[in-house]
C-alpha positions as CSV (number, residue, x, y, z in Angstrom):
1,M,17.2,-244.9,142.5
2,V,19.9,-243.1,140.6
3,R,20.7,-244.5,137.2
4,Y,22.4,-243.7,133.8
5,N,23.9,-240.3,134.8
6,V,27.2,-238.7,133.8
7,S,28.8,-236.5,136.5
8,E,31.8,-234.6,135.3
9,N,33.9,-232.7,137.9
10,D,31.0,-232.8,140.3
11,C,32.9,-234.8,142.8
12,R,30.5,-234.6,145.7
13,T,27.4,-236.8,145.9
14,N,25.0,-236.7,148.8
15,S,22.0,-239.0,148.5
16,M,20.8,-239.0,152.0
17,G,17.4,-237.4,151.6
18,D,14.5,-239.0,153.3
19,K,15.1,-242.5,151.9
20,S,16.8,-245.2,153.9
21,T,17.7,-247.3,150.8
22,L,19.4,-246.3,147.5
23,L,20.1,-248.2,144.3
24,F,22.9,-246.3,142.4
25,Y,23.7,-248.0,139.1
26,N,25.1,-247.5,135.6
27,N,26.5,-244.1,136.4
28,V,29.8,-242.4,135.6
29,V,31.4,-240.2,138.2
30,Y,34.4,-238.5,136.6
31,C,36.7,-236.4,138.7
32,P,40.3,-237.2,137.6
33,N,41.8,-234.2,139.6
34,K,39.7,-234.1,142.7
35,K,38.9,-236.3,145.7
36,L,35.5,-238.0,145.5
37,D,33.1,-237.2,148.4
38,I,30.2,-239.6,148.3
39,D,27.6,-240.0,151.0
40,V,24.8,-242.6,150.7
41,P,22.2,-244.1,153.0
42,A,23.1,-247.1,155.2
43,N,21.4,-249.5,152.8
44,T,22.8,-248.8,149.4
45,T,23.8,-250.9,146.3
46,M,26.4,-249.4,144.0
47,E,26.3,-251.5,140.8
48,N,27.7,-251.2,137.3
49,N,29.2,-247.7,137.9
50,I,32.5,-246.2,136.7
51,F,34.4,-244.0,139.2
52,V,37.4,-241.9,138.2
53,G,39.0,-239.9,140.9
54,T,42.2,-239.4,142.9
55,T,43.9,-241.9,145.3
56,D,42.8,-239.9,148.4
57,S,39.2,-240.6,147.5
58,K,37.3,-242.7,150.0
59,L,34.1,-244.4,149.0
60,P,31.5,-245.3,151.6
61,T,31.6,-248.8,153.2
62,G,29.5,-250.5,155.8
63,S,27.5,-253.7,156.4
64,G,24.6,-252.4,154.3
65,I,26.6,-250.9,151.4
66,N,27.1,-253.3,148.5
67,W,29.6,-252.7,145.8
68,L,29.0,-254.9,142.7
69,W,30.4,-254.8,139.1
70,N,32.0,-251.3,139.2
71,V,35.1,-249.9,137.6
72,F,37.6,-247.8,139.5
73,Q,40.3,-245.6,138.0
74,G,42.6,-243.8,140.4
75,V,40.1,-244.5,143.2
76,P,40.8,-247.2,145.8
77,R,38.3,-250.0,145.6
78,P,36.1,-250.0,148.8
79,T,35.9,-253.8,148.6
80,G,37.8,-256.6,146.9
81,N,35.5,-256.7,143.8
82,G,35.3,-254.6,140.7
83,I,37.7,-253.7,137.9
84,V,40.7,-251.4,138.6
85,G,41.9,-249.6,135.5
86,D,41.1,-247.3,132.6
87,P,37.4,-247.7,131.5
88,Q,38.5,-246.3,128.0
89,F,36.0,-243.5,127.4
90,T,36.1,-242.1,123.9
91,D,36.8,-238.5,124.9
92,P,36.3,-237.8,128.7
93,G,36.5,-234.4,130.3
94,N,34.9,-232.4,127.6
95,G,31.3,-232.3,128.7
96,G,29.2,-229.2,128.4
97,T,25.6,-228.2,129.2
98,T,23.6,-230.2,126.7
99,I,22.6,-233.8,126.7
100,H,25.0,-234.8,123.9
101,S,27.9,-232.8,125.2
102,V,28.9,-235.9,127.2
103,D,29.3,-238.2,124.2
104,G,32.9,-238.6,125.3
105,Y,31.7,-241.0,128.1
106,R,30.8,-243.7,125.6
107,L,33.2,-246.7,125.7
108,K,35.9,-247.6,123.2
109,A,35.9,-251.1,121.6
110,G,38.7,-252.3,124.0
111,S,37.0,-251.2,127.2
112,P,37.1,-253.6,130.1
113,A,33.6,-252.3,131.0
114,L,31.8,-253.7,127.9
115,G,29.2,-256.4,128.3
116,N,30.2,-257.7,131.7
117,G,28.1,-255.8,134.3
118,G,25.4,-257.2,136.6
119,V,21.9,-257.8,135.2
120,L,19.4,-255.7,137.0
121,A,15.6,-256.1,137.1
122,D,13.6,-253.1,136.2
123,N,16.6,-251.4,134.7
124,G,14.6,-248.8,132.7
125,G,15.2,-250.4,129.4
126,R,17.4,-247.6,127.9
127,D,20.7,-246.1,128.8
128,Y,21.7,-242.4,128.8
129,W,21.9,-242.3,125.0
130,A,18.7,-244.3,124.5
131,N,20.5,-247.6,123.7
132,P,18.5,-250.6,124.8
133,V,19.4,-252.3,128.0
134,S,18.4,-256.0,128.2
135,A,16.6,-257.5,131.2
136,T,18.6,-260.8,130.7
137,A,22.0,-260.0,129.0
138,K,24.9,-258.5,130.8
139,P,25.0,-254.8,130.3
140,N,28.0,-252.5,130.1
141,R,29.3,-250.8,133.2
142,G,28.7,-247.0,133.2
143,A,26.0,-245.0,131.6
144,Y,26.6,-246.2,128.0
145,N,25.2,-249.6,126.9
146,G,26.0,-249.4,123.2
147,P,28.7,-251.3,121.3
148,G,32.4,-250.3,121.7
149,L,33.4,-247.5,119.5
């Protein structure tokens, strides 16, 4: 399980390890100037994430890979679902080395990613910034579940 992470300019994700199944949800992968290179197990669910990359990015597909409730900016959608467009981060691209240096990945009030993600069981109860995540109400897409700023 990989959840509530912010990945800035770390465009390569390899989650093969020794597990045959992966649940990857409510993450931000931000690489506006580089191709995304993502490798996941054959049985993977990618849900409520935000992917920002270049048009030559190719996200994994296959019969066991499910793409649900994601946002794609600059990155071709791997399936017909998900939002294509600007997720409207408050100040992306300015992350550093501390936990709050990525506050720019919170969402603006007009974001298309607010309050319309898929509800997940056992979601951890808190987002990256310790905002509550309901077990019954639709969450935001991405790592931020607070109100639009």
